[in-house]
C-alpha positions in Angstrom: -22.4 27.1 -22.4 -24.6 24.1 -22.4 -22.4 22.4 -24.8 -19.6 22.8 -22.2 -21.4 22.1 -19.2 -24.7 20.1 -18.6 -26.6 20.0 -15.2 -28.6 16.9 -16.5 -25.2 15.0 -17.2 -23.7 16.1 -13.8 -27.0 14.5 -12.3 -26.6 11.6 -14.3 -23.0 10.7 -13.3 -23.1 12.0 -9.7 -24.5 8.5 -8.3 -21.5 6.8 -10.1 -18.9 9.4 -8.7 -20.2 8.7 -5.0 -20.1 5.1 -5.2 -16.4 5.6 -6.3 -16.0 8.1 -3.5 -17.1 5.4 -1.2 -14.5 3.1 -2.3 -11.8 6.1 -2.1 -12.7 6.9 1.5 -12.6 3.1 2.3 -9.3 2.8 0.8 -8.0 5.8 2.7 -9.4 4.6 6.1 -7.9 1.2 5.9 -4.7 2.3 4.2 -4.2 4.7 6.8 -5.0 2.3 9.7 -2.4 -0.3 8.2 0.1 2.6 7.7 -0.2 3.9 11.2 0.1 0.4 12.9 2.7 -0.9 10.6 4.6 2.4 10.8 4.9 2.2 14.4 6.2 -1.4 14.3 8.7 -0.5 11.9 10.0 2.5 13.7 10.3 0.4 16.8 12.2 -2.5 15.0 14.8 -0.1 13.4 15.7 1.0 17.1 16.9 -2.6 17.8 20.4 -3.1 18.3 20.2 -6.3 16.2 21.7 -5.4 12.7 20.2 -8.8 11.3 16.8 -7.1 12.0 17.7 -3.5 11.2 19.8 -3.8 8.1 17.4 -5.8 5.9 14.3 -3.7 7.3 16.1 -0.3 6.4 16.9 -1.9 2.9 13.1 -3.0 2.6 12.1 0.5 3.8 14.3 2.4 1.4 13.2 0.1 -1.6 9.6 1.0 -0.9 10.2 4.6 -0.4 12.3 4.7 -3.7 9.8 3.2 -5.9 6.7 4.5 -7.5 3.4 3.5 -5.8 2.0 2.8 -9.0 4.7 0.2 -9.8 4.2 -1.4 -6.4 0.5 -1.6 -7.1 0.7 -3.1 -10.4 3.7 -5.8 -9.2 1.7 -6.8 -6.3 -1.5 -7.3 -8.4 0.3 -9.4 -10.7 2.3 -11.5 -7.9 -0.7 -11.9 -5.6 -3.4 -13.5 -7.9 -5.3 -15.1 -5.1 -6.1 -11.8 -3.7 -8.9 -9.3 -4.8 -7.7 -6.1 -6.3 -9.4 -4.1 -3.6 -7.3 -6.0 -1.0 -4.2 -5.6 -2.6 -4.8 -2.0 -3.4 -5.6 -1.3 0.3 -2.5 -3.4 1.5 -0.1 -1.7 -0.7 -1.3 1.8 0.1 -0.8 0.8 3.7 2.5 -0.6 3.4 3.9 2.4 0.9 2.8 4.9 3.5 4.0 2.9 6.5 7.5 3.6 5.4 7.0 7.3 5.8 4.9 7.4 8.9 7.7 5.1 10.3 10.1 8.1 10.0 7.3 10.5 11.6 7.3 8.0 14.3 10.9 7.9 14.8 11.2 11.8 15.0 8.4 11.9 17.7 10.2 9.1 19.7 13.6 11.0 19.4 11.6 14.1 20.7 10.8 12.7 23.9 13.1 14.4 26.5 16.0 12.5 28.0 14.5 13.3 31.2 11.6 10.8 30.9 13.8 8.0 30.1 15.9 8.5 33.0 12.8 9.2 35.2 11.4 5.8 34.0 14.8 4.1 34.9 15.0 5.6 38.3 11.5 4.3 39.0 12.6 0.9 37.9 10.0 0.6 35.2 10.2 -2.4 33.1 11.4 -1.5 29.7 7.9 -2.6 28.1 6.2 -0.5 30.6 8.5 2.7 29.9 7.7 2.5 26.3 3.9 1.7 26.8 3.2 4.4 29.5 5.8 7.0 29.2 7.5 7.3 25.9 4.7 6.3 23.2 1.9 8.5 24.6 4.0 11.4 24.4 5.7 10.4 20.9 2.4 9.7 19.3 0.9 12.8 20.4 4.0 14.8 18.7 3.3 12.8 15.6 -0.4 13.2 14.9 -0.1 16.3 12.4 2.4 14.4 10.5 0.4 11.2 10.4 -2.7 13.3 9.3 -0.8 14.8 6.4 0.2 11.5 5.1 -3.4 10.3 5.2 -4.4 13.3 3.3 -1.6 12.4 0.7 -2.8 9.0 0.7 -6.5 10.1 -0.1 -5.2 12.1 -3.0 -3.2 9.2 -4.5 -6.2 6.6 -4.3 -6.7 7.4 -8.2 -3.5 5.1 -8.8 -5.9 2.1 -7.9 -7.3 2.4 -11.4 -4.2 0.4 -12.5 -5.4 -2.7 -10.8 -9.0 -2.3 -11.8 -10.5 -0.9 -8.6 -13.3 1.5 -9.5 -12.5 4.5 -7.1 -13.9 8.1 -7.7 -11.6 9.0 -10.6 -11.9 5.7 -12.4 -15.7 6.0 -12.2 -15.5 9.3 -13.7 -13.2 8.0 -16.6 -15.5 5.1 -17.2 -18.5 7.4 -17.4 -16.6 9.6 -19.8 -15.6 6.6 -22.0 -19.3 5.7 -22.3 -20.7 9.2 -23.2 -17.5 10.8 -24.5 -18.1 13.7 -22.2 -15.7 14.2 -19.3 -16.3 17.8 -18.3 -19.0 17.1 -15.5 -17.5 13.8 -14.2 -13.9 15.1 -13.7 -15.3 18.4 -12.3 -17.3 16.5 -9.7 -14.4 14.5 -8.7 -12.1 17.4 -8.3 -14.9 19.2 -6.1 -15.2 16.1 -4.1 -11.3 15.8 -3.5 -11.4 19.5 -2.6 -14.1 19.2 0.0 -12.9 16.2 1.6 -9.2 17.4 1.8 -9.1 20.9 2.4 -11.1 21.0 5.7 -8.9 18.1 7.0 -6.0 19.8 6.0 -7.1 22.8 8.2 -8.0 20.4 10.8 -4.3 19.0 10.7 -2.9 22.5 10.6 -4.7 23.4 13.7 -3.9 20.3 15.6 -0.2 20.8 14.7 -0.5 24.6 16.0 -2.1 23.4 19.1 0.4 20.7 19.9 3.3 22.7 19.0 
């Protein structure tokens, strides 16, 4: 059994894994913030009546959604040579998931009862105030569970950052394994940390979804 698992090796690799875990969490938080803001902007822009805006934007959204995240990371890394790998990774994660979150926002906006729009119009509210005070508060409230699910998905896809040299949690484990030729403890700890972080969050999102239903 000692040949399969060593508590000493687990203790040795844990500091490296935790350093990578910090990067994983940072990538998730920054990426989610970018995706949430940009996704809302895209959702609002696609409701415009200006086809010169909506058609190219729709093509761009479908292109991002139809190409693998890994390819986008490598392409951006090779193209944007003046930026750090971490910056590129965070932004690409955010842009990639913004295309999905924009659809969540669109569904939330469409779910706002028509009577709310008509009431705002009857009160002679300016269009900007109608969106800010009436529509968006209700729409965003409905979208929180969906946004949370995509944030969890982003967290689980941060290992793709290895492709551009960002040392997140999984890459830290692989680097330790390549030095010691032993991967069991490192990868097991990575799996445990992913589970410990994502499972309670998924339960929270599920509870939020039930509460807001």
